[in-house]
C-alpha positions as semicolon CSV with decimal commas, in nm:
position;residue;x (nm);y (nm);z (nm)
1;M;28,330;7,286;17,658
2;K;28,267;6,897;17,646
3;Q;28,377;6,688;17,332
4;D;28,041;6,639;17,200
5;D;27,972;7,050;17,209
6;V;28,324;7,070;17,029
7;R;28,182;6,827;16,765
8;K;27,840;6,966;16,741
9;Q;27,969;7,340;16,707
10;A;28,261;7,286;16,495
11;F;28,233;7,461;16,154
12;A;28,537;7,654;16,105
13;I;28,793;7,854;16,277
14;P;28,791;7,994;16,534
15;L;28,550;7,745;16,702
16;T;28,343;7,984;16,889
17;S;28,352;8,238;16,643
18;P;28,400;8,146;16,291
19;S;28,484;8,417;16,054
20;Y;28,197;8,318;15,789
21;P;27,873;8,161;15,832
22;P;27,759;7,850;15,663
23;G;27,692;7,865;15,298
24;P;27,543;7,859;15,056
25;Y;27,643;8,219;14,929
26;R;27,430;8,446;14,727
27;F;27,596;8,756;14,522
28;F;27,390;9,046;14,422
29;N;27,508;9,270;14,153
30;R;27,827;9,078;14,130
31;E;28,035;9,257;13,843
32;Y;28,303;9,102;13,625
33;F;28,574;9,259;13,430
34;T;28,757;8,967;13,243
35;I;29,036;8,982;12,985
36;T;29,114;8,668;12,772
37;Y;29,483;8,650;12,672
38;K;29,729;8,396;12,517
39;T;30,034;8,323;12,739
40;D;30,339;8,062;12,698
41;R;30,250;7,696;12,698
42;D;30,583;7,635;12,900
43;A;30,425;7,877;13,154
44;L;30,097;7,689;13,195
45;E;30,266;7,349;13,227
46;K;30,440;7,472;13,547
47;V;30,111;7,567;13,731
48;V;29,815;7,371;13,588
49;P;29,835;7,062;13,794
50;E;29,713;6,692;13,675
51;P;29,493;6,552;13,584
52;L;29,367;6,881;13,455
53;A;29,489;6,958;13,104
54;F;29,516;7,321;12,982
55;T;29,387;7,369;12,628
56;D;29,596;7,413;12,288
57;D;29,537;7,775;12,285
58;A;29,717;7,824;12,589
59;L;29,457;8,085;12,729
60;V;29,432;8,269;13,060
61;K;29,134;8,495;13,165
62;Y;29,250;8,769;13,393
63;E;28,936;8,883;13,618
64;F;28,866;9,157;13,839
65;I;28,512;9,086;14,032
66;R;28,346;9,374;14,230
67;M;28,100;9,206;14,494
68;P;27,888;9,487;14,652
69;D;27,632;9,268;14,841
70;S;27,708;8,886;14,907
71;T;27,556;8,700;15,207
72;G;27,776;8,628;15,460
73;F;28,094;8,792;15,296
74;G;27,971;9,140;15,282
75;D;28,115;9,404;15,037
76;Y;28,439;9,330;14,866
77;T;28,662;9,315;14,537
78;E;28,872;9,063;14,398
79;S;29,122;8,991;14,130
80;G;29,322;8,698;13,980
81;Q;29,353;8,430;13,694
82;I;29,168;8,149;13,575
83;I;29,288;7,902;13,321
84;P;29,050;7,707;13,059
85;V;29,120;7,342;13,124
86;T;28,981;6,996;13,048
87;Y;28,895;6,713;13,300
88;K;28,835;6,390;13,150
89;G;28,763;6,557;12,835
90;E;28,514;6,775;12,995
91;P;28,563;7,176;12,946
92;G;28,629;7,379;13,270
93;V;28,826;7,629;13,451
94;Y;29,094;7,620;13,707
95;V;29,126;7,868;13,952
96;H;29,499;7,983;13,961
97;S;29,559;8,271;14,158
98;M;29,292;8,526;14,399
99;Y;29,381;8,837;14,559
100;L;29,106;9,021;14,754
101;N;29,056;9,292;15,031
102;D;28,846;9,099;15,299
103;E;28,922;8,856;15,590
104;S;28,591;8,674;15,583
105;P;28,604;8,543;15,212
106;I;28,961;8,485;15,233
107;A;28,917;8,248;15,522
108;G;28,609;8,085;15,395
109;G;28,734;8,036;15,025
110;R;29,059;7,873;15,125
111;E;28,890;7,658;15,390
112;I;28,558;7,538;15,189
113;W;28,676;7,505;14,828
114;G;29,015;7,564;14,853
115;F;29,062;7,893;14,660
116;P;29,400;8,010;14,629
117;K;29,319;8,363;14,811
118;K;29,575;8,621;14,950
119;L;29,522;8,962;15,078
120;A;29,567;9,234;14,867
121;E;29,375;9,553;14,738
122;P;29,224;9,518;14,385
123;S;28,976;9,788;14,263
124;L;28,725;9,807;13,959
125;K;28,583;10,154;13,861
126;R;28,508;10,372;13,589
127;D;28,734;10,648;13,464
128;S;28,569;10,872;13,245
129;D;28,492;10,623;12,922
130;T;28,719;10,345;13,065
131;L;28,665;10,045;13,276
132;V;28,960;10,031;13,499
133;G;29,079;9,726;13,717
134;V;29,403;9,755;13,942
135;L;29,557;9,506;14,149
136;R;29,802;9,645;14,403
137;Y;29,981;9,414;14,634
138;G;30,085;9,670;14,920
139;T;30,172;9,987;14,760
140;L;30,300;9,835;14,414
141;P;30,051;9,770;14,136
142;V;30,097;9,442;13,991
143;A;29,796;9,426;13,731
144;V;29,626;9,713;13,539
145;A;29,353;9,650;13,285
146;T;29,131;9,900;13,082
147;M;28,854;9,843;12,843
148;G;28,653;10,096;12,643
149;Y;28,315;10,123;12,846
150;K;28,028;9,948;12,706
151;H;28,141;9,965;12,347
152;K;27,929;9,660;12,229
153;T;27,642;9,464;12,376
154;L;27,703;9,095;12,411
155;D;27,454;8,813;12,393
156;T;27,349;8,767;12,765
157;E;27,226;8,408;12,703
158;A;27,570;8,297;12,569
159;V;27,774;8,493;12,836
160;R;27,542;8,293;13,092
161;K;27,629;7,950;12,945
162;S;28,000;8,024;12,950
163;F;27,984;8,072;13,327
164;L;27,813;7,725;13,405
165;V;28,128;7,543;13,323
166;P;28,286;7,346;13,606
167;N;28,532;7,521;13,817
168;Y;28,841;7,369;13,980
169;T;29,080;7,438;14,288
170;V;29,336;7,247;14,456
171;K;29,233;7,259;14,826
172;I;29,545;7,202;15,056
173;I;29,506;7,179;15,448
174;P;29,838;7,113;15,630
175;D;29,858;6,883;15,921
176;A;29,993;6,996;16,270
177;D;30,329;6,886;16,145
178;C;30,296;7,087;15,824
179;S;30,285;6,781;15,593
180;P;29,980;6,785;15,377
181;R;29,652;6,668;15,555
182;I;29,427;6,728;15,285
183;C;29,545;6,795;14,897
184;E;29,231;6,752;14,683
185;L;29,088;6,864;14,329
186;V;28,761;7,036;14,423
187;R;28,493;7,099;14,144
188;F;28,214;7,366;14,189
189;H;27,983;7,560;13,972
190;L;27,811;7,881;13,979
191;E;27,419;7,845;14,046
192;D;27,084;8,043;14,000
193;L;27,296;8,273;13,750
194;V;27,112;8,563;13,608
195;V;27,292;8,801;13,361
196;K;27,186;9,133;13,397
197;G;27,402;9,301;13,121
198;A;27,728;9,216;12,918
199;W;27,934;9,435;12,709
200;S;28,286;9,431;12,551
201;G;28,526;9,686;12,400
202;P;28,875;9,745;12,314
203;A;29,101;9,610;12,606
204;A;29,482;9,620;12,727
205;L;29,658;9,446;13,012
206;E;29,997;9,497;13,190
207;L;30,128;9,263;13,444
208;F;30,403;9,357;13,664
209;R;30,662;9,110;13,834
210;H;30,627;9,071;14,209
211;A;30,781;8,815;14,430
212;L;30,484;8,743;14,646
213;A;30,212;8,817;14,371
214;P;30,345;8,633;14,068
215;V;30,056;8,687;13,813
216;A;30,338;8,800;13,554
217;Q;30,457;8,442;13,569
218;L;30,180;8,381;13,281
219;P;30,286;8,660;13,051
220;V;30,043;8,868;12,823
221;R;30,159;8,756;12,481
222;E;29,808;8,878;12,293
223;V;29,488;9,007;12,434
224;V;29,206;8,811;12,282
225;S;28,895;8,949;12,400
226;A;28,730;9,150;12,695
227;A;28,370;9,146;12,891
228;H;28,231;9,337;13,153
229;V;27,918;9,158;13,302
230;M;27,657;9,230;13,559
231;T;27,510;8,917;13,757
232;D;27,330;8,815;14,047
233;L;27,449;8,423;14,134
234;T;27,494;8,159;14,393
235;L;27,827;8,043;14,472
236;G;27,779;7,630;14,483
237;L;27,946;7,437;14,726
238;G;28,208;7,177;14,619
239;E;28,276;6,811;14,542
240;V;28,628;6,655;14,569
241;V;28,688;6,472;14,221
242;H;29,058;6,364;14,263
243;D;29,273;6,295;14,610
244;Y;29,627;6,345;14,539
245;L;29,727;6,196;14,857
246;K;29,570;5,860;14,726
247;H;29,694;5,870;14,380
């Protein structure tokens, strides 16, 4: 293969058979189960990177996301934590942890946006009158969330607007000597968002300590709210807003 051919063909690893196609990526019937809870301020200080700042109420959103039909990535489930933040005074959310069960979106998410994705076994299902999310790392449960199934209908337009705030990740790509080649704050948005339904109900969340899936490092002090949302959306591509290697 000639050098020009390498440059023309290079998109993702492996060179001759990337794990995912180029974006953008559209998700149909994407299902969210999100529990918003209060945690400890000192715990957030250890994980939220400058120039982002967490909010005064010290909130975390624990999410289970079921994605049965996504272009390029297929059928998979995801779980993790996002943190309400501000960037230069503008509200947004910082993606702190993500665990999922499909290699293609793990590779694509890490390489394109810098999503903090790791391989695990999340699930989201109905258990009689209860919506249940469970995250297992290996055989051990590390997060269990429950909510009364569709107890209260939410305002879909208000929910849609809440999804449109900017999202932030820290994208890290190492050099061949293991020093950081890329270390950037990336911003992206959810686009062409359609909220098909949104509900709430009584909810509970338990997080369990695990050395390699440390979701319990942001402990649950009080459950504030819960939401179950059905959507179609496009995952927008990102832009670099801060380069840690230059500042």
